[in-house]
C-alpha positions in Angstrom: -40.8 9.4 21.3 -37.9 11.6 22.3 -34.7 11.8 21.9 -31.4 13.7 23.7 -28.3 14.2 21.7 -25.1 15.6 23.2 -22.4 16.1 21.3 -19.2 17.7 22.3 -18.1 18.8 19.3 -19.9 19.1 15.5 -18.6 19.0 12.0 -17.0 22.4 11.5 -17.9 25.9 12.0 -19.5 26.9 8.6 -22.6 26.7 7.0 -22.7 23.4 4.7 -22.6 25.1 0.6 -24.9 23.0 -0.3 -28.6 22.3 0.4 -29.3 19.2 2.9 -31.7 17.4 4.7 -31.0 16.2 8.2 -32.8 15.0 11.4 -34.0 18.3 12.8 -35.3 19.1 9.9 -37.4 15.7 9.9 -38.1 16.0 14.0 -41.6 17.7 14.7 -39.2 19.8 16.9 -36.3 20.0 17.6 -34.5 22.3 20.8 -30.8 22.6 20.5 -28.4 24.3 22.7 -24.4 25.4 22.4 -21.9 27.0 19.9 -22.8 30.0 17.9 -21.2 28.4 15.2 -23.0 25.5 14.5 -26.6 26.1 15.8 -27.7 28.1 13.4 -26.7 26.2 10.4 -29.0 23.5 11.5 -31.9 26.1 12.0 -30.8 27.6 8.6 -31.6 24.2 6.8 -34.5 23.0 8.4 -37.9 23.7 6.3 -40.8 25.4 8.6 -39.9 27.0 12.1 -39.9 23.8 14.3 -36.4 23.8 15.1 -35.1 26.2 18.0 -31.6 27.4 19.2 -30.1 28.8 22.0 -26.5 29.7 21.9 -24.1 31.9 24.2 -22.2 35.2 22.7 -19.0 34.2 20.3 -16.6 35.8 23.4 -17.0 33.1 25.6 -14.6 30.7 23.1 -11.6 31.9 24.4 -8.4 29.6 24.5 -7.0 31.9 26.8 -10.0 31.8 29.5 -10.0 30.9 33.1 -12.1 27.9 32.8 -13.1 26.6 29.7 -16.1 24.2 31.5 -18.3 27.0 31.5 -19.3 26.6 27.6 -20.6 23.4 28.8 -22.0 24.3 32.4 -23.8 27.2 30.2 -25.5 24.4 28.1 -26.4 22.4 31.2 -28.0 25.4 33.2 -30.3 26.7 30.4 -31.5 23.3 29.6 -32.4 23.1 33.1 -34.1 26.4 32.9 -35.7 25.5 29.9 -37.7 22.7 31.3 -38.2 24.9 34.9 -40.3 27.5 32.2 -41.9 24.6 30.7 -43.4 23.5 33.8 -45.0 27.2 33.6 -45.7 27.7 29.9 -49.1 25.6 28.8 -47.9 26.2 24.5 -44.4 25.4 25.6 -45.4 22.4 28.1 -47.6 20.8 25.2 -44.6 20.9 22.6 -42.1 18.8 24.6 -44.6 16.6 25.2 -45.4 16.1 21.5 -43.5 12.8 19.7 -40.9 12.9 17.3 -38.8 15.7 19.7 -35.1 15.9 19.7 -33.2 17.7 22.2 -29.6 18.9 21.1 -26.9 19.7 23.5 -23.7 20.7 21.7 -20.9 20.4 24.2 -17.9 22.8 23.0 -15.9 23.2 26.7 -13.7 19.4 26.2 -13.1 20.9 22.4 -11.2 24.0 23.7 -9.7 22.7 26.8 -8.1 20.0 24.7 -6.6 22.4 22.2 -5.6 25.0 24.8 -3.8 22.7 27.3 -4.0 19.5 25.8 -5.4 15.9 25.9 -3.8 15.4 29.3 -4.1 18.4 31.2 -6.0 18.7 34.7 -7.9 21.2 32.9 -9.0 18.2 30.4 -9.8 15.7 32.7 -11.5 17.8 35.2 -13.8 19.2 31.8 -14.7 15.1 31.1 -15.4 15.3 34.5 -17.4 18.0 35.0 -19.7 16.3 31.6 -20.3 13.3 33.1 -21.9 14.7 36.0 -23.9 17.3 33.6 -25.1 14.4 31.8 -26.0 12.2 34.9 -28.1 15.5 35.9 -30.0 16.1 32.5 -30.8 12.5 33.1 -32.3 12.7 35.9 -34.2 16.1 34.8 -36.0 14.6 31.8 -36.2 11.5 33.5 -38.4 13.5 36.3 -40.4 16.2 33.7 -41.5 13.0 31.9 -42.5 10.9 35.1 -39.9 7.9 34.2 -42.1 7.1 30.4 -39.6 5.3 29.4 -39.6 7.0 25.9 -36.4 8.9 25.9 -33.3 7.8 24.1 -30.2 8.9 24.7 -27.1 9.1 22.2 -23.5 10.8 23.4 -21.5 11.1 21.1 -18.6 12.9 18.7 -17.3 14.0 15.4 -13.7 13.2 16.0 -11.0 13.0 18.6 -7.7 14.4 19.5 -3.8 14.0 19.3 -1.4 14.3 22.2 -0.5 17.7 21.4 -4.7 18.9 20.9 -5.2 18.8 16.9 -7.3 16.9 15.0 -7.7 16.3 11.1 -5.2 13.7 10.0 -5.9 9.5 10.0 -4.6 8.7 13.3 -6.9 6.6 15.3 -7.0 8.3 17.9 -8.5 11.4 15.8 -10.9 9.6 14.1 -12.0 6.7 16.2 -15.1 8.8 18.2 -17.2 7.1 21.1 -20.9 6.6 20.7 -22.3 5.3 23.8 -26.8 4.9 23.7 -29.3 4.0 26.3 -32.9 3.9 26.6 -35.9 4.1 24.9 -35.3 1.3 21.7 -31.9 0.8 22.8 -30.6 -2.7 23.4 -28.4 -2.7 26.6 -25.2 -4.1 27.1 -24.2 -7.8 26.1 -21.5 -9.7 28.0 -19.3 -11.3 25.7 -16.0 -13.8 25.7 -14.6 -12.6 22.3 -14.1 -9.8 20.4 -13.4 -8.8 16.8 -11.1 -6.4 17.6 -7.5 -6.6 17.3 -6.6 -3.1 19.3 -6.2 -2.2 22.7 -8.9 0.5 23.3 -10.6 -2.0 24.8 -8.6 -3.2 27.3 -7.9 0.9 28.4 -11.2 1.2 28.7 -11.1 -1.8 31.0 -14.3 -3.1 28.5 -13.3 -6.4 27.3 -16.0 -8.1 28.6 -19.2 -6.2 27.0 -19.6 -6.0 23.4 -18.5 -3.5 20.9 -20.4 -3.1 18.0 -18.3 0.0 15.4 -20.5 2.1 13.4 -19.4 4.9 10.5 -20.4 8.6 11.7 -23.0 8.5 8.7 -25.1 5.9 10.6 -25.6 7.8 13.6 -28.1 9.7 11.4 -30.5 6.5 10.3 -30.2 5.1 13.7 -31.5 8.6 15.5 -34.3 8.8 12.8 -35.3 5.0 13.5 -35.7 5.2 17.7 -37.6 8.6 17.1 -40.1 7.4 13.9 -39.1 10.0 11.5 -37.9 9.6 7.7 -34.2 8.9 7.1 -32.9 12.2 6.2 -33.1 12.7 2.2 -29.4 12.9 2.0 -28.4 10.5 4.4 -25.8 7.5 3.2 -25.5 5.9 6.4 -26.5 2.4 7.2 -29.2 1.8 9.9 -27.2 -0.4 12.7 -29.9 -2.8 13.7 -27.7 -4.4 16.7 -28.4 -1.2 18.2 -31.8 -1.6 18.6 -33.9 -2.9 21.6 -37.2 -3.8 18.7 -39.0 -6.7 17.3 -37.3 -8.7 14.0 -40.4 -7.2 11.8 -39.3 -3.7 13.2 -35.6 -4.0 12.4 -36.1 -5.8 9.1 -39.1 -3.0 8.1 -36.2 -0.5 9.2 -33.9 -1.7 7.3 -35.9 -2.2 4.2 -36.8 1.4 4.4 -33.1 2.7 4.7 -32.1 0.1 1.7 -35.2 1.8 -0.8 -33.8 5.2 0.7 -30.6 4.9 -0.5 -31.4 3.1 -3.4 -33.7 6.2 -4.9 -30.8 8.4 -4.7 -28.7 5.9 -7.0 -31.4 6.2 -8.9 -31.5 9.9 -9.3 -27.8 10.0 -10.0 -28.0 7.7 -12.6 -31.2 9.0 -14.1 -29.2 12.4 -14.3 -26.0 11.5 -15.5 -28.2 9.2 -18.6 -30.0 11.9 -19.4 -27.1 14.1 -20.5 -24.9 10.9 -22.4 -25.0 10.2 -25.7 -27.0 6.7 -25.4 -24.1 4.8 -27.4 -22.0 6.3 -25.1 -23.5 6.0 -21.6 -22.3 2.6 -19.5 -24.5 2.2 -16.7 -23.1 0.6 -13.2 -23.0 -3.4 -14.0 -23.4 -4.5 -10.6 -26.9 -3.1 -9.8 -29.0 -3.3 -13.0 -32.3 -2.5 -13.0 -33.6 -6.1 -13.2 -31.1 -6.9 -10.2 -32.7 -4.0 -7.9 -36.5 -5.5 -8.5 -34.5 -8.9 -7.4 -33.2 -8.0 -4.4 -36.6 -5.7 -3.0 -38.7 -8.9 -4.3 -36.5 -11.0 -2.1 -36.3 -9.0 1.2 -40.4 -8.6 1.0 -40.4 -12.1 0.7 -38.5 -12.8 3.6 -40.4 -10.5 5.8 -43.3 -12.5 4.7 -41.7 -15.6 5.7 -40.6 -13.7 9.2 -36.7 -14.8 7.7 -35.8 -11.0 9.4 -32.2 -11.6 9.5 -32.2 -12.5 5.7 -33.5 -9.4 5.1 -31.2 -7.2 7.0 -28.1 -8.7 5.2 -29.8 -8.8 2.0 -30.6 -4.8 2.5 -26.9 -4.3 3.8 -25.7 -5.6 0.4 -28.6 -3.6 -1.5 -26.9 -0.5 0.5 -23.3 -1.3 -0.5 -23.7 -1.6 -4.3 -26.1 1.1 -4.3 -23.5 3.5 -2.0 -20.6 2.1 -5.1 -23.0 2.9 -7.8 -23.4 6.5 -6.5 -19.5 7.0 -6.4 -19.1 5.8 -9.8 -21.9 8.3 -11.4 -20.5 10.4 -9.1 -16.8 10.0 -10.9 -18.5 8.9 -13.9 -16.2 11.4 -16.2 -13.6 11.7 -14.1 -11.7 9.8 -16.6 -12.7 12.3 -19.7 -12.0 15.2 -17.6 -8.6 13.5 -16.5 -6.9 12.8 -20.3 -8.7 16.8 -21.0 -6.6 18.3 -18.1 -3.6 16.7 -18.2 -3.6 17.2 -22.5 -3.8 20.7 -21.2 -1.0 20.5 -18.7 1.6 18.7 -21.1 0.8 21.5 -23.8 1.0 24.2 -21.5 3.9 23.0 -20.5 5.6 22.1 -23.7 4.6 25.8 -25.2 6.0 27.3 -22.3 9.6 25.3 -23.0 9.3 26.7 -26.3 9.1 30.3 -25.6 11.8 30.3 -23.5 13.7 28.3 -26.2 12.8 30.8 -28.4 13.0 34.4 -26.5 15.5 33.8 -23.8 18.1 31.4 -24.9 20.6 31.6 -28.0 19.4 28.0 -29.3 16.8 29.1 -31.8 19.2 32.3 -33.4 22.2 29.9 -33.9 20.2 27.0 -35.4 18.0 28.7 -37.1 18.4 29.8 -41.4 14.9 30.3 -42.3 11.7 31.0 -40.5 9.4 28.8 -42.2 5.4 29.6 -41.3 2.7 26.9 -40.4 0.8 25.4 -42.7 -2.6 26.9 -43.8 -4.5 23.8 -42.7 -3.1 24.1 -39.1 -5.2 26.4 -37.8 -8.7 25.2 -40.0 -7.9 21.6 -38.2 -7.4 23.2 -34.8 -10.6 25.2 -35.2 -12.8 22.1 -36.7 -11.5 19.9 -33.4 -12.8 22.6 -31.3 -16.4 22.9 -33.1 -16.5 19.1 -33.0 -15.8 19.0 -29.0 -18.4 21.9 -28.4 -20.8 20.2 -30.1 -20.2 17.0 -28.1 -20.3 18.6 -25.0 -23.6 20.5 -26.1 -25.6 17.6 -26.7 -24.7 16.3 -23.5 -25.7 19.4 -21.7 -22.3 19.4 -20.1 -21.8 22.5 -17.5 -19.9 25.2 -18.2 -16.4 23.6 -16.3 -16.3 21.1 -19.1 -16.1 23.8 -21.9 -13.2 24.5 -20.1 -11.5 21.6 -19.6 -12.3 20.5 -23.0 -11.6 23.7 -25.2 -8.6 24.9 -23.8 -6.0 22.2 -24.9 -7.1 23.0 -28.7 -5.2 25.8 -28.6 -2.9 25.8 -26.2 -1.8 22.6 -28.2 -2.0 24.9 -31.7 0.2 27.6 -30.3 2.5 24.5 -29.4 2.6 23.4 -33.5 3.1 26.8 -34.5 6.4 26.9 -32.9 7.5 23.2 -35.5 10.3 25.6 -36.3 11.8 25.8 -32.6 10.9 22.3 -32.4 13.3 21.4 -35.0 15.7 23.6 -33.8 15.9 21.8 -30.7 15.8 18.1 -32.3 18.9 19.3 -33.7 21.1 20.9 -31.2 20.0 17.9 -28.9 21.8 15.7 -31.8 25.2 17.8 -31.4 25.4 16.8 -28.1 26.3 13.3 -27.0 23.4 11.3 -26.0 24.9 9.8 -22.4 24.9 14.3 -21.9 21.4 14.7 -23.0 20.4 11.6 -20.9 21.8 12.4 -18.0 20.9 16.3 -17.6 17.1 14.6 -18.2 17.6 12.5 -14.9 18.9 15.3 -13.0 16.0 17.5 -13.9 13.0 14.4 -13.3 15.4 13.9 -10.0 14.9 17.4 -8.7 11.1 17.2 -9.8 10.4 13.8 -8.0 12.4 15.3 -4.8 9.9 18.5 -5.0 7.1 16.3 -5.2 8.1 13.3 -2.6 9.1 16.6 0.0 5.3 17.6 0.1 4.5 14.3 1.6 7.8 13.5 3.3 9.1 16.7 4.5 12.9 15.1 4.7 13.4 15.0 1.0 13.9 18.7 2.0 17.1 17.1 4.1 18.4 15.2 1.7 17.8 18.0 -0.8 19.7 20.5 1.4 22.6 17.9 1.8 23.2 17.6 -1.5 23.0 21.5 -1.9 25.8 21.6 1.4 27.9 19.2 -1.5 27.3 21.0 -4.4 29.9 24.0 -4.7 32.7 21.0 -3.9 32.0 19.6 -6.9 32.2 22.9 -8.7 35.0 25.3 -9.7 33.3 27.6 -6.5 35.7 25.6 -4.1 38.8 27.1 -5.4 38.1 30.1 -6.3 35.8 31.2 -2.3 36.4 28.3 0.2 35.1 30.5 2.7 31.7 31.3 1.6 31.3 27.3 -0.2 32.2 26.7 3.6 29.3 29.0 4.7 27.2 28.0 2.3 27.8 24.1 3.6 27.3 25.0 6.9 23.9 26.8 6.8 22.7 24.2 4.3 23.3 21.6 6.8 21.5 24.0 9.6 18.6 24.7 7.6 18.5 20.6 6.8 17.6 19.8 10.5 14.1 21.5 10.5 12.3 19.1 8.4 13.1 16.5 10.7 12.2 18.0 13.7 8.2 17.5 14.7 5.3 19.2 13.3 5.1 22.6 14.9 3.0 23.3 17.9 3.5 19.4 19.1 6.1 20.0 21.6 6.0 24.0 22.3 9.2 25.4 24.1 9.8 29.1 24.6 12.9 28.7 25.8 13.6 28.6 22.1 11.3 31.1 21.2 13.6 33.5 23.9 17.1 32.0 22.5 15.6 33.2 18.7 15.5 36.5 20.2 18.7 36.5 21.8 20.0 35.8 18.4 18.3 38.5 16.7 19.6 41.0 19.2 23.1 39.8 18.8 22.7 40.3 15.0 21.4 43.6 15.5 24.2 44.3 17.8 27.0 43.4 15.1 24.9 45.6 12.4 24.9 48.2 15.2 29.1 48.0 15.8 29.6 48.2 12.0 27.0 51.3 12.0 28.9 53.3 14.6 32.6 53.0 13.1 30.7 55.5 10.3 30.5 59.2 11.3 28.1 60.0 8.2 24.2 61.2 8.6 22.8 57.9 6.9 24.5 56.2 9.5 23.2 58.1 12.5 19.8 57.2 10.5 20.5 53.5 9.9 21.4 53.2 13.5 18.2 55.0 14.8 15.9 52.3 12.9 18.2 49.7 14.1 17.7 50.7 17.7 13.7 50.6 16.5 14.2 47.2 15.4 16.0 45.8 18.8 13.5 47.9 20.9 10.8 45.9 19.0 12.4 42.5 19.6 12.9 42.7 23.0 9.2 43.9 23.7 8.3 40.8 21.7 10.2 38.3 23.8 9.0 40.2 26.9 5.0 39.7 25.6 6.0 35.5 24.3 7.3 35.2 28.3 4.3 37.4 29.6 1.4 35.5 27.6 2.7 32.2 28.3 2.5 32.5 32.3 -0.5 34.7 32.1 -2.2 31.9 30.5 -0.9 29.1 32.9 -1.8 30.9 35.7 -5.3 31.4 33.7 -5.3 34.7 33.9 -6.3 35.2 30.1 -4.3 37.5 27.6 -3.2 40.9 29.4 -4.5 43.8 27.3 -1.2 45.5 27.1 0.6 42.4 25.7 -1.9 42.4 23.0 -1.8 46.1 22.1 2.0 45.4 21.8 1.6 42.8 19.4 -0.6 44.0 17.2 1.2 48.0 17.4 4.6 45.5 16.6 3.1 43.5 13.7 1.9 47.1 11.9 5.1 48.9 12.3 7.3 45.2 11.0 5.3 46.8 7.5 6.7 50.2 7.8 10.2 50.1 9.4 12.0 48.4 6.7 11.1 51.5 4.2 12.7 53.7 6.8 16.4 51.9 6.5 19.2 52.1 3.3 18.4 50.9 -0.1 22.1 49.6 -0.4 21.3 45.7 -0.8 22.4 44.1 2.6 21.4 46.9 5.1 18.3 46.6 3.1 17.9 43.2 3.3 19.1 42.8 7.2 16.3 45.5 7.7 13.9 43.4 6.3 14.6 40.8 8.6 15.2 42.5 12.4 11.9 44.1 11.3 9.5 40.8 10.4 11.4 38.9 13.5 9.7 40.1 16.2 6.1 39.7 14.8 7.9 36.0 13.7 8.3 35.3 17.6 4.8 36.4 18.3 3.6 33.8 16.5 5.7 30.8 17.3 5.6 28.2 20.2 9.1 26.5 19.6 12.2 25.8 17.7 10.5 27.4 14.1 11.5 30.8 15.8 14.8 30.0 14.4 13.8 28.9 11.2 13.8 32.2 9.4 17.0 33.2 11.3 18.7 29.9 9.5 16.7 30.4 6.2 18.1 33.9 5.9 21.8 32.9 6.8 21.4 31.0 3.7 19.8 33.4 1.4 22.8 35.8 2.2 25.0 33.1 1.4 23.5 32.4 -1.5 23.9 36.1 -3.1 27.5 35.8 -2.3 27.5 32.1 -4.4 25.3 33.7 -7.5 28.0 36.5 -8.0 31.1 34.0 -7.5 29.2 31.3 -10.3 29.5 34.9 -12.6 32.9 36.2 -11.0 36.0 36.8 -13.0 39.2 36.4 -11.7 40.6 39.2 -10.3 37.8 41.1 -9.5 36.5 41.7 -6.0 33.2 39.9 -5.0 32.8 41.1 -1.7 33.6 45.1 -3.1 31.1 44.5 -5.7 28.2 43.2 -3.8 29.0 46.3 -1.4 28.1 48.8 -4.3 24.6 47.6 -5.3 21.5 49.4 -4.7 18.3 47.6 -5.0 17.0 51.3 -6.5 19.1 50.5 -9.5 17.0 47.5 -10.5 16.0 49.0 -14.2 14.3 46.7 -16.6 17.2 44.0 -17.2 15.4 41.3 -19.3 17.2 42.4 -22.5 20.9 42.7 -20.9 21.2 39.1 -21.0 19.8 35.4 -22.3 19.4 33.0 -20.1 22.0 30.0 -19.7 21.5 26.3 -18.0 23.1 27.6 -14.6 19.4 30.0 -14.9 17.0 26.5 -14.2 19.8 26.1 -11.7 18.8 29.1 -9.4 15.2 28.5 -10.7 14.8 25.4 -9.4 16.7 27.0 -6.3 14.2 29.4 -6.2 11.3 26.5 -6.3 12.6 24.4 -3.5 13.9 27.1 -0.8 9.9 28.8 -1.0 8.8 24.7 -0.9 11.2 24.4 2.4 9.6 27.5 3.5 6.4 26.2 3.0 6.9 22.6 5.0 10.1 23.3 6.5 8.4 23.9 10.3 5.3 21.6 9.3 2.7 21.1 6.2 0.8 24.3 5.7 -1.8 21.8 3.6 -3.1 20.2 6.6 -5.3 22.2 9.4 -3.3 19.8 11.3 -0.3 21.4 11.4 -1.6 24.4 12.5 -1.4 25.1 16.4 -4.1 27.9 17.7 -1.2 28.6 20.7 0.6 30.7 18.0 -1.9 33.3 17.7 -2.7 33.7 21.6 0.1 36.8 22.0 -2.5 38.7 19.7 -6.0 37.2 20.2 -7.5 33.9 22.5 -11.1 34.6 21.6 -12.2 31.7 19.0 -12.1 33.9 15.5 -11.5 31.5 12.7 -10.9 34.2 10.2 -8.8 36.5 12.3 -6.5 33.7 13.7 -6.1 31.9 9.9 -4.9 35.3 8.7 -2.7 35.2 11.3 -1.3 32.0 10.8 -0.8 32.8 7.1 1.3 35.9 7.9 3.5 33.5 9.8 3.4 31.4 6.8 4.2 34.2 4.3 7.4 35.6 6.3 10.4 33.2 5.3 8.7 33.5 1.5 9.4 37.4 1.5 12.7 36.4 3.2 13.6 33.9 0.4 11.9 36.3 -2.6 13.5 39.9 -1.4 17.1 37.2 -1.4 16.4 36.3 -4.8 15.6 39.8 -6.1 18.8 40.5 -5.4 20.1 37.1 -7.0 18.3 39.0 -10.0 19.8 42.3 -9.8 23.5 40.6 -9.3 23.2 38.2 -12.0 21.2 40.3 -14.1 18.7 37.0 -14.8 15.6 37.8 -17.0 12.3 38.3 -14.8 10.6 36.6 -17.2 12.6 34.2 -18.3 12.6 32.8 -14.6 9.2 32.8 -14.1 8.8 30.6 -17.1 11.4 28.1 -16.1 9.3 28.5 -13.0 6.1 27.8 -14.7 7.9 24.8 -16.7 8.9 23.1 -13.2 5.3 23.8 -11.2 3.2 22.6 -13.8 5.2 19.2 -14.3 5.0 19.2 -10.7 1.0 19.9 -10.5 0.4 17.1 -13.1 2.0 15.1 -10.6 -0.5 16.1 -7.8 -3.4 15.8 -10.3 -3.4 12.2 -10.6 -2.7 12.3 -6.5 -6.1 14.4 -5.7 -8.4 11.8 -3.4 -11.9 12.2 -2.6 -12.1 9.4 0.2 -9.7 8.7 3.3 -9.5 11.2 6.4 -9.9 14.7 6.7 -6.0 14.7 6.1 -5.9 12.6 3.0 -8.3 14.3 1.2 -7.5 18.1 2.3 -3.9 16.9 2.0 -4.1 16.0 -1.9 -6.0 19.0 -3.0 -4.1 21.6 -1.3 -1.0 20.2 -2.7 -2.8 20.9 -6.1 -3.7 24.0 -5.5 -0.7 25.4 -4.0 1.6 24.5 -7.1 -1.2 25.5 -9.6 -0.7 28.7 -7.7 2.8 28.5 -7.0 3.4 31.0 -10.6 0.5 33.6 -9.8 1.7 33.6 -5.9 5.5 34.2 -7.0 4.5 37.3 -9.3 3.0 38.7 -5.9 5.7 37.9 -3.8 8.0 39.6 -6.2 5.8 42.3 -6.3 5.6 42.6 -2.5 9.7 42.3 -2.3 10.3 44.9 -4.6 8.4 47.4 -2.6 10.4 46.5 0.8 13.6 46.6 -1.2 13.3 49.7 -3.4 11.1 51.7 -1.7 12.6 53.9 1.0 10.7 56.5 3.6 12.7 59.5 5.4 12.4 59.8 9.2 12.5 63.2 9.2 12.7 66.2 6.3 11.7 65.7 2.7 11.8 62.2 1.2 14.5 61.6 -1.6 13.4 60.3 -4.6 15.3 57.7 -6.0 15.0 55.9 -9.5 12.9 52.5 -9.6 
């Protein structure tokens, strides 16, 4: 028995970090042709030397190539050459005529054309036609080579679909429904039916309304292939054999299903034994739906039905056993979830409480005003927590838990000890709160909780950012700011509302529009001209240096606009990425990291220089409306600096004159200059909100479904996941850098304590992280699982990420390079 498997795209492009068994490993010989990113992992995972791989050069995976169908024609040509060579090679001829042989054809061209040109394109449809013709020719070759012996089965499938905009990874049917076409030896032929059990419109669209449709899970394909060629089911397979596909006797189907059930049941038994061995007997709770007696009873019944030739009953009974075993596997896999969840939650609550107490103790005047006498904690307190830690460690040691369990379970112990040591601060807080009206405390708490929930929901529903920005727009009109600075307040409202439009737009990449990128470039040039006009009015040497820097930035912007336009049309003509465009793009990226250091360290001049230096790179990485996002965001950040200065402004003092005289290089350690006040909590919240807006303003970076490969086509078109990922990450980082540089100015102008700020952000991010911890999923689509994990990791990393961004912002705002002459020294 031989089998030919054709797939237009296989799972992932990296090796599985967990050892696994596969059909190729179980086969006698496997020959495979296709992508160099996919095939090697099967050869590595196989035991022995019976899996042979043939791959084209990685450089052929070019999204800007003239014709990506060459990836598929290469595979078909190599298969034809292989069988031509087998006729003249006795050793190879004898191998391919063995039983239990697999031929795997990995067809990447359709996937590449789908990403590059979209599924509705002529290129995509032409590729499908070529694959159809190629499959027809391959089937003919096999029939001719083996003399049409009727011992070859063919399986054509895919691991994912694709959206109309050329991406995949979410849970839409266009991405999760994939074809499974089987024919040949051992496969039941098509069956006509009068009614179908499916309510969707796919059968009508495919003109297959009168033919029986049998849907399976992707995991079910492995046992199907194993059954067809007569090899053991892969050890780690969790698929159920779709017996309706088989054209064989009832006895064969029944015995195959029984083997399938026993194979999955063994995985369940191993998992149960592993968990039982490391759990104290009185604490172990077995999976009650599948006890040992129930397992034996079901297996006994199945074997009895086989003897009685009740094959349909055997199949139903085995399907029930498989379902129970899979549920049991999930049960033991998540056996410690509740215990670990409580430990992690205790750690979060304790850490958040400690950070809050530290803010009150060191960065507010609450404790200083309320405290009359400092009391030391009771001597028994450390003894109690040491005892708790020792008992917990002994409990984990007895159960032979992995080291990660010690981290999760023991970390809350010192954290809560540190919290209770500050009981004096807690008393001061309670005493202070009692001096305020209950309604005032409740109202402030509700506003804080509402703000946190808006941040959490914005991760799932981007329009929540719009709602938040609309509230931001109205904030000045509810305060005294409107009376002091009407123009600044109106500007704040205008740019807040403009920024609120972006989360309502489609995710980046779904509707590319180069004209918007060109428009954004023109706006950058207009902004540059406005600054040039201001500088030309000055007669100083410094103004001439600034003018030269601005001219370089304008030139870079014009080059970027040309490269974007030129590359777009070159790819449309199937001429690939021009080398000169690629050189200019990389040079622009490199220069954008240096040019800001050439400008003055005056507050608004340096901020303008950073924006004008980063925008050309952002233009090169843009495909549509997102090119306007950094411009609107930066305008709002400029106004934010004025707004925060106005909140501290005393009557009769010119805010504009004061801001105009501020230098970034005058930023000394201001942590001791003033304590935190309630307004600083608002500033910290604004910072977190603007960072989240930078994350999700133009898409959901937590999902690969939001990435558009076309964004990096000005830099490279050959498939290179790490380089493409790095460029996309830099595109995502640019709005963050703009926000943090603006906040650096806010810190200077308001004399805000950096340490206190990070503690407030830490409290906000930890509360959000606790939300996302309980929302993490381990089932569903790639989008559901990946997004839930990404959200949790993003929020958990926020504080560390903020430290990194703050350091980068300080570097960009305080350092100064000279175009000529000796560099001047600045106080840092």
